[in-house]
TIGU-698680 format. One line per 8 residues: number of its first residue (from 1); for each residue x, y, z of C-alpha. Coordinates in steps of 0.02 Angstrom, whole numbers, always signed. Layout:
# TIGU-698680
NUM> X:Y:Z; ...
//
This chain:
# TIGU-698680
1> -2198:+960:-3435; -2077:+1067:-3532; -2088:+1207:-3659; -2016:+1214:-3833; -1986:+1366:-3941; -1927:+1264:-4090; -2027:+1257:-4251; -2132:+1101:-4238
9> -2138:+966:-4370; -2240:+808:-4336; -2136:+651:-4321; -2217:+559:-4467; -2157:+683:-4598; -1978:+623:-4580; -2039:+445:-4610; -2141:+504:-4759
17> -1989:+582:-4841; -1883:+427:-4814; -2018:+309:-4878; -2026:+222:-4710; -2204:+278:-4675; -2271:+183:-4824; -2165:+34:-4774; -2239:+39:-4598
25> -2414:+45:-4671; -2378:-105:-4781; -2306:-203:-4636; -2459:-165:-4528; -2576:-213:-4670; -2490:-382:-4690; -2504:-415:-4503; -2694:-408:-4517
33> -2685:-580:-4598; -2636:-653:-4428; -2680:-504:-4321; -2569:-461:-4174; -2599:-274:-4183; -2675:-262:-4010; -2639:-354:-3849; -2785:-475:-3876
41> -2679:-568:-4005; -2835:-640:-4087; -2733:-703:-4236; -2884:-682:-4349; -2863:-651:-4536; -2947:-481:-4536; -2932:-470:-4726; -3064:-605:-4739
49> -3171:-608:-4582; -3213:-524:-4417; -3267:-689:-4338; -3161:-724:-4185; -3095:-546:-4175; -3139:-461:-4012; -3137:-292:-4100; -3259:-351:-4235
57> -3160:-249:-4360; -3103:-311:-4530; -3001:-234:-4669; -3088:-65:-4650; -3103:+38:-4493; -3276:+80:-4427; -3294:+265:-4393; -3421:+341:-4275
65> -3382:+522:-4312; -3252:+660:-4314; -3240:+843:-4270; -3161:+974:-4155; -3174:+925:-3972; -3164:+1063:-3841; -3176:+950:-3689; -3006:+866:-3699
73> -2857:+910:-3588; -2805:+1091:-3601; -2641:+1059:-3695; -2740:+965:-3828; -2896:+1072:-3846; -2817:+1246:-3842; -2935:+1368:-3926; -2962:+1274:-4089
81> -3009:+1107:-4015; -2931:+935:-4027; -2971:+853:-4193; -3051:+693:-4135; -3084:+541:-4243; -3195:+418:-4148; -3175:+237:-4199; -3312:+111:-4165
89> -3279:-53:-4074; -3144:-79:-3943; -3028:-216:-3880; -3096:-194:-3703; -3268:-239:-3636; -3288:-122:-3488; -3453:-155:-3399; -3467:+31:-3356
97> -3421:+104:-3526; -3510:+270:-3555; -3493:+248:-3744; -3545:+66:-3749; -3656:+87:-3902; -3502:+139:-3999; -3374:+25:-3917; -3476:-133:-3895
105> -3616:-121:-4023; -3510:-44:-4159; -3625:+98:-4206; -3540:+185:-4352; -3494:+163:-4535; -3353:+75:-4624; -3228:+191:-4708; -3086:+160:-4829
113> -2913:+237:-4815; -2954:+383:-4929; -3107:+431:-4827; -3010:+421:-4664; -2872:+530:-4738; -3004:+656:-4790; -3065:+664:-4609; -2888:+705:-4550
121> -2868:+843:-4678; -3039:+914:-4636; -2991:+931:-4453; -2835:+1027:-4505; -2938:+1142:-4615; -3054:+1176:-4467; -2910:+1241:-4363; -2888:+1096:-4242
129> -2723:+1083:-4151; -2699:+897:-4180; -2777:+739:-4249; -2838:+638:-4101; -2871:+453:-4136; -2996:+393:-4005; -2995:+205:-3969; -2863:+166:-4101
137> -2784:+6:-4033; -2877:-110:-4152; -2858:-1:-4308; -2671:+37:-4312; -2653:-34:-4488; -2799:+66:-4554; -2733:+226:-4475; -2560:+204:-4549
145> -2630:+171:-4722; -2736:+328:-4715; -2595:+432:-4641; -2485:+401:-4794; -2622:+475:-4903; -2657:+621:-4786; -2474:+666:-4761; -2444:+665:-4949
153> -2593:+782:-4965; -2527:+909:-4840; -2569:+849:-4664; -2453:+935:-4540; -2539:+915:-4372; -2468:+814:-4227; -2550:+646:-4198; -2629:+596:-4032
161> -2649:+410:-3992; -2795:+411:-3867; -2806:+233:-3805; -2882:+122:-3671; -2705:+63:-3640; -2717:-118:-3694; -2590:-103:-3833; -2469:-228:-3906
169> -2284:-191:-3916; -2292:-248:-4098; -2412:-107:-4139; -2314:+21:-4038; -2157:-27:-4133; -2246:+17:-4295; -2300:+184:-4219; -2126:+233:-4159
177> -2085:+395:-4247; -2264:+412:-4308; -2362:+463:-4153; -2316:+629:-4073; -2427:+622:-3918; -2480:+465:-3826; -2631:+477:-3711; -2662:+306:-3633
185> -2781:+260:-3495; -2707:+171:-3347; -2870:+99:-3287; -2820:-22:-3150; -2684:-70:-3028; -2743:-251:-3015; -2765:-367:-3164; -2894:-475:-3074
193> -3004:-322:-3056; -2974:-279:-3238; -3030:-453:-3289; -3192:-438:-3193; -3240:-265:-3253; -3157:-248:-3424; -3155:-431:-3478; -2970:-436:-3517
201> -2827:-535:-3442; -2657:-465:-3390; -2715:-285:-3411; -2590:-212:-3288; -2441:-307:-3358; -2485:-261:-3537; -2533:-82:-3493; -2375:-46:-3395
209> -2262:-115:-3531; -2356:-13:-3661; -2347:+150:-3563; -2161:+124:-3532; -2136:+103:-3719; -2242:+256:-3758; -2138:+359:-3638; -1976:+293:-3713
217> -2035:+353:-3883; -2098:+527:-3839; -2044:+574:-3661; -2127:+701:-3548; -2257:+818:-3621; -2188:+965:-3721; -2294:+1120:-3751; -2266:+1281:-3848
225> -2277:+1458:-3779; -2467:+1450:-3796; -2477:+1292:-3691; -2520:+1180:-3840; -2443:+1007:-3837; -2330:+954:-3979; -2254:+795:-3910; -2251:+683:-3758
233> -2353:+575:-3640; -2517:+613:-3551; -2597:+482:-3439; -2780:+470:-3392; -2842:+379:-3238; -3026:+368:-3194; -3057:+351:-3007; -3186:+214:-2976
241> -3305:+192:-2827; -3237:+86:-2686; -3059:+112:-2750; -3086:-27:-2877; -2955:+52:-2989; -2820:+38:-2854; -2774:+218:-2889; -2625:+227:-2771
249> -2541:+81:-2858; -2568:+162:-3027; -2502:+332:-2974; -2353:+257:-2884; -2306:+161:-3040; -2316:+320:-3145; -2207:+419:-3024; -2080:+279:-2995
257> -2071:+189:-3162; -2120:+318:-3293; -2079:+495:-3236; -2124:+603:-3085; -2157:+743:-3210; -2292:+645:-3303; -2447:+744:-3350; -2586:+647:-3264
265> -2771:+683:-3280; -2849:+609:-3124; -3032:+602:-3172; -3182:+612:-3056; -3324:+598:-3181; -3370:+416:-3155; -3556:+386:-3175; -3643:+216:-3185
273> -3674:+167:-3367; -3706:+12:-3472; -3707:-140:-3354; -3635:-53:-3201; -3794:-82:-3099; -3752:-268:-3096; -3579:-239:-3022; -3583:-149:-2854
281> -3504:-31:-2804; -3499:+23:-2987; -3687:+47:-2973; -3663:+215:-2887; -3573:+377:-2929; -3405:+421:-2855; -3417:+520:-2693; -3325:+683:-2663
289> -3235:+604:-2517; -3170:+462:-2625; -3099:+580:-2752; -3020:+694:-2620; -2933:+543:-2547; -2856:+494:-2713; -2808:+674:-2749; -2715:+683:-2584
297> -2626:+521:-2627; -2568:+598:-2791; -2500:+748:-2698; -2412:+638:-2570; -2333:+532:-2707; -2267:+691:-2784; -2352:+700:-2953; -2360:+887:-2993
305> -2518:+989:-2984; -2550:+1163:-3047; -2647:+1262:-3176; -2582:+1147:-3312; -2645:+994:-3218; -2830:+964:-3233; -2846:+832:-3097; -3018:+793:-3163
313> -3082:+971:-3142
//
């Protein structure tokens, strides 16, 4: 993690001035006709139907809510909060999802581009440090369309792409130069485990390629003198009971293949939710001993720890 004293300008403003941002939005919108904007590659015509789409999302995004969030990582939340926009539905089907009513039942309301842009501008007016898109992988086109409107209307906050990590390279290519801060999950070190518990194939292969591309675009996390992030990569990893997440493999990949300076939030807050009771050992909370073991592994691997590293605390 490094510091920057330079005046910050979000990446998307350069694209707005050149006209490329609108072009990106148009390209993403056209791809919805044969959708490849997440790693499911459903190839559904989302302009006409949601049938066959894992995300159950059509031309309009479904929004669960938005507002300042004071529970995010310290470089995001600062004192004004991270300006979260929670999208309904998801391209994963985690059996232990704590927000399953939102992600798998789709609780929320459809919004058009103008309404979504208004949400972004509202978060800026409330003093948030960023606009934090939560579960955005299946609504990249809708986000880009709304961003054009918001940026033209004065949006100047950095954008956070807060994702479960199952992202297509096609979508990330459209987001290059748009997103300032990527915050992906790296949920698993074994794709067979991911298939059993998140109902998705090739999670690790897709996830690792996506995180590599995210890092190529934005690099290590950069913060200002107040410790507020302006650009870079943060990675979240939730430790699961029985080491189902293969934490050592995940952390070794980050240190060896991404950057040993990567900001990692090693999270210990697993609690059985949704259908977890049917999938032992996910039917029990994480033990303190399990988390201490993974924390020691992180230290041994060499990922940095300090007051700027939350390590799930």
